[in-house]
N, C-alpha and C positions, 0 to 999 in steps of 0.2 A: 581350198586346202592350204594350210599354212605349215610348211615343212621346214624345219631348221636343219642346217648343214653343220651342226656342231658335234656330230657323232652320237647324239642321243637318239634313242629309238622313240621318236615323237611324231604324232599326228594330232593336230588340233582341228576339230571339225565343229563348225557352228551348230550349236544345239545338239551335238552328238557326243563323240567319245574323245578322250584324251589318252594317248598312248605314250606319254612321257615315261622314262625309266623310273622316276620317283613314284609316279602314280601306279605303275605296274607292281612295284615293290610293296607299296602300301596296301594295294588290293590283295596281294599274296598273303600279307600278314593277316588281313581280315579273314581270308579263307582258312588260314591255319587256325585262327581262333574259332572259326565256325565249325571246324572238324575236331579240334583238340578239347575245347571246353566241354562239349557233351560227353567225351570220354571220361573226364573227371567226374561228371555227374553220375555216369554209369558205375564208376569205381565205388562210389560211396552209397548209391541207392540199391544196387543189385543185392548185396548181402541182406539188407533190410527186407526187400521184397521176397527173397527166398524164405526168410524167417516167417513172414506173414502167410505167404501162399503155400509153402511146402514145395518140395522138388517137382512133383507132378504138375501142379498148377503153374508153377513158374516155367516149367518146360514148355507148356502150351503158350504162355505169354511170350517166351522167347521165340517160339515158332510164329506167333502173330507179328512180332517185330520184323522177322525175316520176310514173311509174306508181304507185309506192307512195303518193305524195301524192294521186293521184286515185282511189285505191281507196275513199276516203271516200264516193264517190257511191253505193256499194252500201248505205250505212246508211240511205238513204231519209229523211234528215233526223231520224231518231229520236233521235240523241244530243243535238241541240239542243232537240228537243221534250222530252227528259228533263230538261234544265236548266230549261226554262220551267215544266213541270208540277211539278217538285219544289220550285222556288223559291216558286211560288204556294201549294203545299200547306203548306210551312213557314210562310209568311206568315199563312196562315189557321189555323195550329195544328191542322191535320188530320193529326196524326202517325200515325194508324192506316193512312193511305194510303202512307206513305213506303216501307215494305218492298215493297208491291205494285208501286209505280212502278219501283223498282230491278229487281225480278225480271222484271216484264213487259218492261222495256226490254232487259235482258241476254239473255233468251230469244229475243226477236225479232231482236236484233242477231246472235246466234249463228246463227240460222236463215238470215238474209240473208248472213252471212259464208260459210256453207257453199255457198249458191247462187252467191255471187261466186266462190268457189274453183272450183266445177265449171265455171262459165262461162269463167273465165280459163284454166283448164287445157285446155279444149276448143279455144279460139281461139288458143292460143299458137303452134302450127305455122303457122297462117295469118298471124299478126302478123309472125313472124320471116321467113317466106318471101316474103310478098307485100306487106305494109304498110310495114314499116321496111326501109330500105336497108342491111341488115346484110351486111358483107363475107362471102363464102362461107367463108373460113378461120375465121370466128368463129361460124358458124351453129350448130354443135353445142353449144358452151359457152353461147351466148346462149339457145338453147332450154332447156337445163338451168336456167339462171339464171331464166328466166321461169316455169318450172314451180315453182321455189322461191318466186318472188314470188306466184304463185297460192296456194300453201300459206299464205302470210302473211296473206291477206285476212281470214279470221275473227279473227285476233289484232288486226289493225289496226282493224277495225270495232268490236270489243268494247272496245278501248282507248278509242276515242272516246266510247263510252257511259259508261265509268268516269270519264273526264275530265268529262263533263257532270254527273255526280253531284257531284263535288268543286266544280265551278264554281257549281252551284246553292247550295252552302253557303258560298260565298266562301272556300274553302280554297285560295287561289291560291298561297300560300307552299308548301304541301305539294305541290300540283300541279306547280309549276315546279321543285321540288327533284328531281322525277323527270324532268321535261321537258328541263331544261337538259343534264344528262349524257347523256340518251337521244339528244337532237338532236346533241350534239357527237359522240357515238359513230357517228352516221350518216356523218360525214366521217372521223373518226379510226379507226373500226373497220377499214375496208379497209387502212389503213396497217399494221395488225398482220399482215396476210397477204401483201401484195404483195412483201415482200422474199423470200418463199419460193415464191410462186406468183402468176402474173397471170391464172390461169384465172378467168373471170367466175363460174363456178359456185361456187367457193370464196369469192370476194370477196362475192358475193350472200349466201352462207350466213352469213357474219359479220354482215351487215346484218339478216338474219332473226332470228338469235340475239338481237341487241340489241332488236329489236321484241318478241320474246316475253318477254324479261326485263322490259322496260318494262310490258308488259301485266300480268305477274304483280304488279308493284309497284302499278300503278294499281288493279287489281281488289282487291288486299288493302286498300289505303287506302280505296277507295270502300265496300267491304263493312264495314270497321271503322267508317266514319263513320255508317253507318245502323244498326249493330248495337245501339245504345242504345234503339231503338224496338222494344219487345217486343210486336209485333203479328204476325198470321199472315203467313208469308213464302211467298207463292205468287203466280204471275202472275194477272192479271185480264184477261179477254177484253175487257171494256168499256174498261179503261185501254189495252190494246193497240190497240184500234180508234181511240181518241182520239189516241194517240201517232202512229199511222200516218197518220191524217187530217191532223194538223198537219204532220208531216214530209213528206208527199207534195208539198205546195205548195213546201216548201223545196227539194225535189229539183228541181222545175222551175227555180227560180232558180239552183241549183247547176249545172244543165246549160246554161242560156241564158247565164249570166254569163261562164263561160270562153269561150264562142263569141264574145261581144262583145269579150273581152280579146284573143283570139288571132287573130280573123278578119282584122284589119288586116294582119298580116304575111303571111298567105296571099295576100291581094289584091295587096299590094305585089309579092310574088314573081311573081304571075301577070301583072300589068300592067306592071311596071317590070323591075328586075333584082335578082339576089341581093345585089349590092353595096348597092342601095337598102335592102334588108331589114336589112343590117348597120348602115347609117347610121341607121336608125330604131330598131331593136331595142336597140342599145347604150345610147342615152340613156334609152329607156323602162325598161329593166331597172335602170338606175342610179337614176332618180328614183322609181321605184315602191317602192323600199326605204323611202321616207318613210311608206308606208302601214302600217308596223308600229306607228306611233303610234295611229291609230284602231283597228286590230286589238287592240292591248293594252288601250286604254281601254274600248272597247265590249264586249270579252270579259268585263270585270269588270261593266260596267253592265247587260248584258242580263239576268242573273238579278235585279238590283236593279229594273230596269224591270218585269220579270215579277211580282215581289213587290208592287210599288206598284200595278200594274194592277188588283190585286184588293183592295187595302187603302186606298190613298190616291192617287187620280188626280191631285190637285194636286201631290203630291210627285213623281210621275212627270214632270210637265211641268217642275217646278223643276229636277229632275236632268237632264232633256233639255236645257234651256236652258244649264245649266252645262257639259254635255258639248260643246255647240256652241262655247261661249266658250273652253273649255280647248283644244279642237282648233285653233281659229284662233290662239290665243296661242302654241301650240307650233309649229304648222306654218308660219304666215305668215312669220316671220323666216327660216326655212330656205328657203322659196320665194323670198323677196326676194334672199337671197344667191346662190341658184342662178341666178336671172334675170340678175343683174348680172355674175356671173363665168362665165357659160356658155361664152362663146367662149374666153377665156384658159385656162379649165380644160380644155376639150376639146383645145386646142392642146398644153397641157402633158402631158396624159394619153395622148392617142392620135395627136397630130400635126396638121399644118396641114390635111390633107384632111378629117379628121373635124371640125375646127373650122369649116371652110367649109360642110360639108354637115349637120352634126348640132347646131350651137350653137342655131339657131333652133328646132329640134325640141325640144331640152332645155328651152328657155325656155317654149315653148307647153305642153309636157307638165307642166312644173312648175306652171303656172297650172291645168292640168286636175287635177293631183293635189290642189291646195288645194281646188278645188271638189268633187272626188270624196270627199275626206276628210269634208266636211260632210254627205255623204249617208249615212254610217254611222250617225249618230244616228237619223234618221227611220226607216231600214229596220229597225233593231233595236227601236225603239219600236213600230213597226207590228206587228212579229212578236210582241213582248211583249204587245200588246193582243189577241192571239189572231187576227190577220188576215194570216197568211202568204200567203194567196191574193192579197191586194192587191199586195204587192211582186212576186209571181210574174207577175201580169197586167201590171204596169208593164213588167217586163223583156220579156215577150212582145210588148207594144205597141212597145217601143223597137227591138227587133231589126231588123225590116224597114226602119224609118225610118233607122236607123244604117247599114245596109248600102247603102241607096240613096245617102245623103249621102257615105259613104266612097267608093263607086265613082265618083261624079261628081267629087269633089274630088281623088281620085288622078289621074283622067284630065286634070283641069284644072291642078292645082298640084303634081303629083308628090308626093314624100314630105312636103313641107310641108302639103299637103292632107290627108294621113293624120292628122297631129297636130291640125289644125284640126277635122277630123271628130270626133276623140276628145274634144276640148274641148266641141264642140257637144253630143255625146252625154251627157257627164257633167253639163252644164248642164241639159239636159232631164231627166235622171235625178234630179238634185238637186231641181229644181222639183216634179216629179210626186210624189216621196216626201215632201217637206215639205208640199205641198198636201194629200196624203191623210192625213198624220199629223194636221194641223189638223182635217180633216174627221172623223176617227175620235175625236179627243179635243176635244170642244167646249169644254172648260174651259181650253184652252191660252191663255196670255197673249201669245204671240208672234205677230207679223204677217208677218215675212219670215224672214231667216236667224236673226237674234237679236231680242231685244226692245229693242235699242238701235240705232236707225237710224244715229246718228252714228258708232257703232262700225263698222257695215258700210261706211259711206262712207269712213272712215279707211283701212280695209283696201284698198278699191278704189283710192284715191288712192296708197297706198303701192306697190301693184303697178304702177300706171301710172308712178310716179316711178322705180321700179326698171328698167322697160323703157327709160326715158329715160336713166338713168345708164349702162346697158349700151352705149349708142351713143357715149359719150364715149371718145375714144382715150386710152390711157395707163393702166397698172395702178394707178399711184399715185393719180391722180384718182378712179378707180373706188373704190379702197379707202377714201379719205377720205370720199367722199360716202356710201358704203355704211355706214360707221361712224356717220355723222351720222344717217342715216335709221333705222338700227337703234336708236340711242340714243333718238331721239324716240318710236319705237314702244314700246320697253320702258318708258320713263317713263310713257307714256300708259296702257299696260297696268297698271302698278303703281299709279298714282295714280287712274285713272278707271275701270278695268275690274274689277280684282280687288277683291273685298269683304273686309271684316275677317276673315270666316270663312275665305276662301281663303288669306289671308296667314298666319293662325294654323295652318292645316293644313300649309302649306309650312314654317313655322318648326318645327313638330313633327317633320316628316319629316327635316329637316336635323339637328335636335337628337338624334333617335333613329336616325340612319342606321347 
């Protein structure tokens, strides 16, 4: 290992990974592109698909996209476990284990994929006929489409494992070179077939072809990346048990997490009206797109956290603190703008009725997104430290508390209560995750959100001022005051928060863009 003592978060490992700050920043940009560019493709293609397919068929297609996304639950957390174990192995220079980790992971994922295929194939008739409200005219082609989706499960799961291998080696440029076109194809692919047929079987078949092609590329790149290690290439039962043990707790979080994310809309639909669901879900879906920032950053930092957890615990905490700081610097200005312009934006975008019912929801959820953003660092650090059971137990603890608070506040405050309940839940989640990270890493230097209390206070004041500005009538006054607040925030970030190393990384990225 070659570790420099110049303050940079850097580990250079022969044939392995490079954790220099500049590399991490560049990889984060790759991840942002990987998540952001497909959103643009969706923005332009979805209206066209709706015109061709009609609302009912497009609804089934949207359901198919969702189902493909949730197939990942069948991987039992093994793909993320693969990233952690491989990153640690490379950090310790235990290169003889690299091929075994790869083959153990892929064989297990293939087996789980076949199990997922059989399960999905058997339950398809029940889902189409009894669970989803599928129009009778579309039942036959929907059933065929879902059978195709079942066939895609092994490919989707093994793809996640191959991605985990590339992430562990910080090969995010290569990973996103496949991910971006593959994700775009998810939306563009159906456009290739709908001028000739709107049958959902054929539309889904195009999606599955795209998934299989992506799998072939990912597995080729992943296998090529570990081919340099000339050691026995066979699965290991001990490694398989370790991967499954680590991944099992991740699966608990992967099940409980979506329940907490989506249960609010079910309760709103049960206690209020479907219109209330629309007034709540619309701003939620809008503001939740901000979460691509922590997804992008922590997707890069998780393998770095994992490597440092075995080689330099102080560096792990240093990188943890930087991640919190960067997330606040990036997300806080977005949240400030959203809070100030929530009402005029909703009025412009969707009309007066939405402005009256959804503006305060958008403001509260924006605050919640900022708080939730800061939970991504501790949960990734906790899992990198080898304790996925801690984050899973926290989610299990939160679930009944959140449901009780949600039920009470919906009955008391309507849809505003739903947003408040979600903010309360993410505050609790953030506190528990930060507390347990500090408990598991006794060398941590931070005491609260960051190691700079004045920085934390500044953010709180800025959010409070943003809420105050939002009450001022007149778009001109709002705009002027918003610009003043943003200018003060950015100046403070540049002069007081960003260190010389951070600025140098930014200069390098701009210079070599």
